[in-house]
N, C-alpha and C positions, 0 to 999 in steps of 0.2 A: 376735084369734083366729088371724091368719096367723102371728104370732110363735110362738104355742103349737104350731101345726102344724109349724113349722120345727124347733122343739125336739124334738118327738115323732119326726120323721124322723131327726134327728141321733142321738137315743138309740137308735132302731131300727137305724140303720146301725152305730153303735158296738157294740150288742149282737150284731149279725150278725158283725162282725169278731172280736169276742171269742169267739163261739161257734165260728167257723171256726178261730181260732188254737188253741183248746182241743181241738177235734176233729181237728186235723191228724194225719196218720199218725204213727206212732211212729218215723218214720225218724230222729228226733233222738236216739233211744236206740241205744246201740251194740248190734250183733248179736254173739252168742256164735258165733265161727267156729272154735272149738277143733277140731272134727272135720275141717273142711275144711282147716285149716292142717296138722293132723297128717297127713292124706292127702298133702298136697303135700310134707311133710317126708320121707315114705317114698321119694319119688323122689330126694331128696338123699342119703339113707342108701344107697339102692341104687346110685346113680352112684358114690358114694365107695367102696363095697365092690367095685365093678367097676374101680376105678382109672381112671375115665373123666372126666377134667377137662373135656372138651368138653361132655359131658352135664351136668356140674355148672354150667358157665357158662351153658348154655341155660336153666337154671332161674331165671335172673335177668332183670330187664327189660333192654332195650337200653341204657339209661342207668343201670344198676345200679351200686352202689358198696359195696365192703367197707371197713370201718373196723377193721382188725385191730390187736391190741395191739402196741406197740413198732414201728409201721410207719406209713408214709404211707397216704393214701387210695388204694385200688385202684379205678379207674373204667373201665367199659366191658367188653364181652364178652371181648375178647382178653386184656386185663390180668387179668380174673377167672380165665379159664382158666389163664393162666400162673401165677397165684398158687396155685390149687388143685393144679396139677401139681407145683409146688415143694414143697408140703406133703406130697403123696404120695411124692415122691422123697426126702423127708427121713425117711420111715419110718412115716407115719401111714397105716394100712391100713383102719381102720373108724371110723365116727362114729355115736354114738347121740345122738338128740335127744329131749328130753322137753318137750312144750309144757305150761307151767304155766297160761297164760292167752292167749287170742287173741280180740280184739274188733275190730269194724270198722264203718265207715260207707261205704255205697255201694261204691266200687271200691278202698278203702284199708283196710288192717287193720294191727294191730300184734300182735306175739307176744312174750311173755316166756317164756324157757325155760332149760333146763339141758342142757349137752352133756358128753359123755365121748368122748375120742379114744383109740384103741387101736393098738398095733403089730400086726404080722402074727402074733405069738405070743399075742395076746389080752391083753397087759399094758396097763394104763392109762398113757397118756402124759401126758394132761392132762384136767382137768375144770373146768367153770366155768359161767358164765351168759351169756345173750345176749338181745338185743332185735333183732327184725327188723321192718321196715316192709314190708308186702306190697302189691302192686298187682294187681288183677284185670284180666286181659287176655283177649283172645279165646281164648288157649291155656290159660286157667285162672289160678290164683294164681301170681305170680312174685315172687321176692325183689327188693326195690327198694333197701333200705338194710339192711346186715347188720353189726352190731357185737357183739363178744364180748370177754370177759376171763376170765382164769384165776381159779379159787378156790384153787389150790394155793399153798403158801408158796414164797416166793422162796428158791432154794438157792444 
């Protein structure tokens, strides 16, 4: 009888564990963060339109990294600010970002999107696609890793 009681307890414990696992919160499912990330991107677009490289750099995490095409990795706030300043100095006056999808878990999200860059006359300079890994901080969502590449043909 004692052996049978032990088996019953083992089955009961196993059933409880399975029930707990199956009833766990849906935190294992990615959250649709498209609206939140689009809102964060509005700050990027506004800073770009204002030619404010310092404000752009502030939108990245302290250890943020850019992975631009045809270039080495750009790491850290000062280097990111310098990079964006050089892009603006080269004639890029506006950026348009379109979020295609943004999902996340806890304090990390990823975004897939499309960008278009314009000169001061409104002419398209470049367009392409990007992926950003975002980190939620006390100050809101910040770009953590930022990689993009052009969709325009090589000339």
